[in-house]
C-alpha positions as CSV (number, residue, x, y, z in Angstrom):
1,M,-172.4,27.1,63.2
2,A,-174.2,26.9,66.6
3,A,-171.3,25.3,68.2
4,S,-168.9,27.9,66.6
5,L,-171.1,30.9,67.6
6,L,-171.3,29.5,71.5
7,A,-167.3,29.0,71.2
8,C,-166.7,32.4,70.2
9,G,-168.7,33.6,73.3
10,I,-172.4,33.9,72.2
11,N,-174.3,33.3,75.8
12,P,-177.6,31.4,75.3
13,E,-178.8,33.3,78.5
14,T,-178.4,36.6,77.5
15,S,-178.9,35.9,73.6
16,I,-181.5,33.8,71.8
17,L,-179.7,31.4,69.6
18,F,-182.0,29.7,66.9
19,Q,-182.2,28.0,63.4
20,Q,-183.9,30.7,61.2
21,S,-185.9,27.7,59.4
22,Q,-187.8,26.7,62.6
23,V,-189.2,30.3,62.8
24,S,-191.6,30.7,60.0
25,E,-192.5,34.2,60.6
26,H,-189.1,35.1,58.9
27,A,-190.4,33.7,55.5
28,E,-193.8,35.3,55.9
29,L,-192.6,38.7,56.8
30,S,-189.8,38.3,53.7
31,W,-192.9,37.9,51.3
32,I,-194.6,40.9,52.5
33,L,-191.6,43.1,52.3
34,G,-190.8,41.5,48.9
35,C,-194.1,43.4,48.0
36,L,-192.6,46.7,48.8
37,T,-189.3,46.0,47.0
38,S,-188.4,46.9,43.5
39,M,-186.7,44.8,41.2
40,P,-184.0,47.5,40.4
41,R,-183.3,47.9,44.0
42,L,-182.2,44.7,44.5
43,R,-180.5,44.3,41.0
44,H,-177.8,46.9,41.9
45,L,-177.0,45.3,45.1
46,P,-173.1,44.6,44.6
47,Q,-173.4,40.9,46.0
48,W,-176.2,40.1,43.7
49,K,-174.0,41.2,41.0
50,M,-170.7,39.4,42.1
51,K,-172.6,35.9,43.1
52,S,-174.8,35.9,39.7
53,K,-171.7,36.2,37.8
54,Q,-169.8,33.5,39.8
55,K,-172.7,30.8,39.4
56,N,-173.2,32.4,35.5
57,E,-176.9,32.6,36.5
58,G,-178.8,33.7,39.7
59,S,-181.5,32.1,41.2
60,V,-184.5,33.6,42.6
61,G,-183.8,33.0,46.1
62,L,-180.4,34.6,45.7
63,Y,-182.1,37.5,44.2
64,T,-184.5,38.0,46.9
65,Y,-182.2,36.9,49.7
66,P,-181.4,40.9,51.0
67,V,-185.2,40.8,51.7
68,L,-185.1,37.8,53.8
69,Q,-182.3,39.4,55.8
70,A,-184.4,42.7,56.2
71,A,-187.0,40.5,57.3
72,D,-184.3,38.9,59.8
73,I,-183.9,42.2,61.3
74,L,-187.0,44.1,61.1
75,L,-188.9,41.0,62.7
76,Y,-187.7,41.9,65.9
77,K,-187.7,45.5,65.6
78,S,-183.9,45.6,66.1
79,T,-182.6,49.1,66.4
80,H,-178.9,48.2,66.0
81,V,-177.3,45.4,63.8
82,P,-173.3,44.2,63.9
83,V,-172.4,43.9,60.2
84,G,-169.5,43.6,58.1
85,E,-168.4,46.3,55.6
86,D,-169.7,44.3,52.8
87,Q,-173.4,44.0,54.3
88,V,-173.6,47.7,55.0
89,Q,-175.9,48.1,51.7
90,H,-178.0,45.0,52.8
91,L,-178.7,46.8,55.8
92,E,-179.6,49.9,54.1
93,L,-182.1,48.1,52.3
94,A,-183.6,46.9,55.7
95,Q,-183.6,50.6,56.5
96,D,-185.5,51.5,53.2
97,L,-187.9,48.9,53.7
98,A,-188.6,49.8,57.5
99,R,-189.0,53.7,56.0
100,I,-191.6,52.4,53.1
101,F,-193.6,50.4,55.4
102,N,-193.8,53.0,58.1
103,N,-194.9,55.6,55.4
104,T,-197.5,53.0,54.0
105,Y,-199.0,51.7,56.9
106,G,-198.1,53.7,59.8
107,D,-195.2,54.0,62.0
108,F,-194.0,50.7,63.2
109,F,-190.4,49.6,62.3
110,P,-187.5,51.2,63.7
111,E,-184.8,51.9,61.2
112,P,-182.0,49.6,62.2
113,R,-178.5,51.1,62.4
114,A,-175.1,49.5,61.6
115,L,-172.7,48.6,64.3
116,L,-169.2,48.4,62.7
117,S,-166.3,47.1,64.5
118,S,-162.3,48.5,63.6
119,T,-161.9,45.1,61.5
120,R,-165.1,45.3,59.8
121,K,-163.7,43.5,56.7
122,V,-160.8,40.9,56.9
123,K,-159.2,40.2,53.3
124,S,-158.2,37.0,51.7
125,L,-154.9,36.0,52.2
126,R,-154.3,34.9,48.6
127,D,-156.1,38.3,47.1
128,P,-156.1,41.1,49.6
129,S,-158.4,42.9,47.4
130,S,-161.4,40.8,48.2
131,K,-162.6,39.7,51.5
132,M,-161.8,36.6,53.3
133,S,-164.6,34.0,52.8
134,K,-165.5,30.5,53.7
135,S,-167.0,29.9,50.3
136,D,-163.7,30.9,48.7
137,P,-162.2,28.1,46.7
138,Q,-158.7,28.8,47.4
139,K,-158.4,27.0,50.4
140,M,-155.4,28.6,51.5
141,A,-157.3,32.1,51.4
142,T,-159.1,31.6,54.6
143,V,-158.2,31.0,58.2
144,N,-161.2,28.6,59.8
145,L,-162.0,28.4,63.4
146,T,-161.3,24.8,63.3
147,D,-158.1,25.0,61.6
148,S,-155.2,23.2,63.2
149,P,-152.2,25.2,64.2
150,D,-150.0,23.9,61.7
151,D,-152.8,24.8,58.9
152,I,-152.9,28.5,60.1
153,V,-149.1,28.7,60.2
154,L,-149.0,27.2,56.6
155,K,-151.5,29.5,55.5
156,I,-150.5,32.9,56.9
157,R,-146.8,31.9,55.8
158,R,-147.9,31.5,52.2
159,S,-150.0,34.9,52.1
160,V,-149.5,37.2,49.6
161,T,-147.5,40.4,50.0
162,D,-144.8,42.2,48.3
163,F,-141.3,42.8,47.9
164,T,-140.7,45.0,50.5
165,S,-139.2,43.7,53.7
166,E,-140.1,46.4,56.0
167,V,-143.5,46.0,57.8
168,T,-145.5,49.1,57.4
169,F,-149.3,49.8,57.5
170,D,-150.8,51.2,53.9
171,P,-154.0,49.3,52.7
172,E,-153.8,51.2,49.4
173,V,-149.9,50.6,48.4
174,R,-149.5,47.4,50.4
175,P,-152.8,45.6,50.9
176,G,-151.2,42.3,51.6
177,V,-149.1,43.3,54.4
178,S,-151.8,45.9,55.9
179,N,-154.2,42.9,56.0
180,L,-151.6,40.8,58.2
181,V,-151.5,44.0,60.4
182,L,-155.0,44.2,60.6
183,I,-155.4,40.6,61.5
184,H,-152.7,40.8,64.1
185,A,-154.2,43.6,65.9
186,A,-157.6,42.2,66.0
187,V,-156.4,39.1,67.6
188,A,-154.0,40.8,69.8
189,G,-156.5,43.0,70.9
190,C,-154.3,46.1,70.0
191,T,-154.3,48.8,67.6
192,V,-152.9,49.1,64.2
193,E,-149.9,51.4,65.6
194,E,-149.2,48.9,68.3
195,A,-149.0,45.8,65.7
196,V,-146.7,47.6,63.2
197,G,-144.5,49.0,66.6
198,W,-144.1,45.1,67.6
199,A,-143.2,44.4,64.0
200,K,-140.4,47.1,64.1
201,G,-136.8,45.1,62.9
202,L,-138.8,42.2,61.4
203,N,-138.9,41.5,57.7
204,T,-142.2,40.3,56.4
205,G,-141.3,36.7,56.8
206,K,-140.6,36.8,60.2
207,Y,-143.8,39.0,60.8
208,K,-146.0,36.3,59.1
209,Q,-144.4,34.0,62.1
210,L,-145.7,36.8,64.6
211,V,-148.8,36.9,63.1
212,A,-149.4,33.1,63.0
213,D,-148.2,32.9,66.6
214,A,-151.0,35.4,67.5
215,V,-154.0,34.0,65.4
216,V,-153.1,30.2,66.8
217,Q,-153.0,31.7,70.7
218,R,-156.6,33.3,69.8
219,L,-158.1,30.5,68.0
220,T,-156.9,27.4,69.9
221,P,-159.1,27.8,72.7
222,I,-162.3,28.7,70.4
223,R,-161.4,25.5,68.1
224,E,-160.9,23.1,71.2
225,E,-164.5,24.5,72.6
226,I,-166.0,23.8,69.2
227,E,-164.6,20.2,69.2
228,R,-166.3,19.9,72.8
229,L,-169.7,21.3,72.1
230,R,-169.8,18.9,68.6
231,G,-169.5,16.0,70.8
232,D,-172.7,16.6,72.5
233,R,-175.3,17.1,69.5
234,G,-178.3,16.5,71.9
235,H,-177.4,19.6,74.0
236,L,-176.9,21.8,70.9
237,E,-180.3,20.4,69.6
238,R,-181.9,21.3,72.8
239,L,-180.4,24.8,72.8
240,L,-181.6,25.6,69.4
241,A,-185.3,24.4,70.0
242,H,-185.3,26.3,73.2
243,G,-184.1,29.5,71.2
244,A,-186.3,29.0,68.6
245,Q,-189.4,28.9,71.1
246,R,-188.1,32.1,72.6
247,A,-187.9,33.8,69.3
248,R,-191.5,32.7,68.2
249,E,-192.9,34.3,71.3
250,L,-191.2,37.6,70.1
251,A,-191.8,37.4,66.5
252,A,-195.8,36.2,66.6
253,P,-197.0,39.2,67.8
254,V,-194.8,41.4,65.2
255,L,-196.0,39.3,62.4
256,K,-199.8,39.7,63.7
257,E,-199.8,43.4,63.8
258,V,-197.9,43.3,60.3
259,H,-201.0,41.2,59.1
260,H,-203.6,43.7,60.6
261,R,-201.6,46.7,59.2
262,V,-201.5,45.6,55.7
263,G,-205.2,44.2,55.7
264,F,-204.6,40.2,56.1
265,C,-206.7,40.1,59.4
């Protein structure tokens, strides 16, 4: 994960990259926020309902995970958070908990706002009604950063579309083709309208090859950088350890003030 984030452009000089498990303040704040969270509030979050059904029974960790996410955000008094569309409701929980804490113990946490990109949800290549996910059991459904060019071409060639050969953008009527257009626009750095324009005169089969080529071009340098970074595990471990130290320096005084406000010290 660290190698992937760095390869995608995260700069450790301007961003703090660390393992959450190495900063205990996250878990401590999560417990305190959990005392302010009602059971029905968590029960109605869509990811809990979906994942608990997939696993037949949900664990306490899965149930309370959104509270930990809220702690991750509030611990650094974040004002804006980049999220995918499926995580907006979890961010709203963080906003609610900030508001509840402030109303109970005095103004302290800012209410974080969502930063959404134009491609805030990439859909599955096999089921365009659901999001693309690394945990999808269908391996052909997801393009991974470490996929080879041949794997990327094969996955996009086999992506679900429809029986209309012309390329148009209509997510409601043509979700599969529209998903490819969104992917194309994202990796090419263009608008949806421009992507559709480039597809003029192409049937969906040929457009899939165009999209695959664009994805390969965009991801190849990232994949190569991931492989290079993975070759120096010591560098990654040192970088994460330094990031954890920097994170603790920010988190400790916030948690200390939280302790004071709730009466722990």
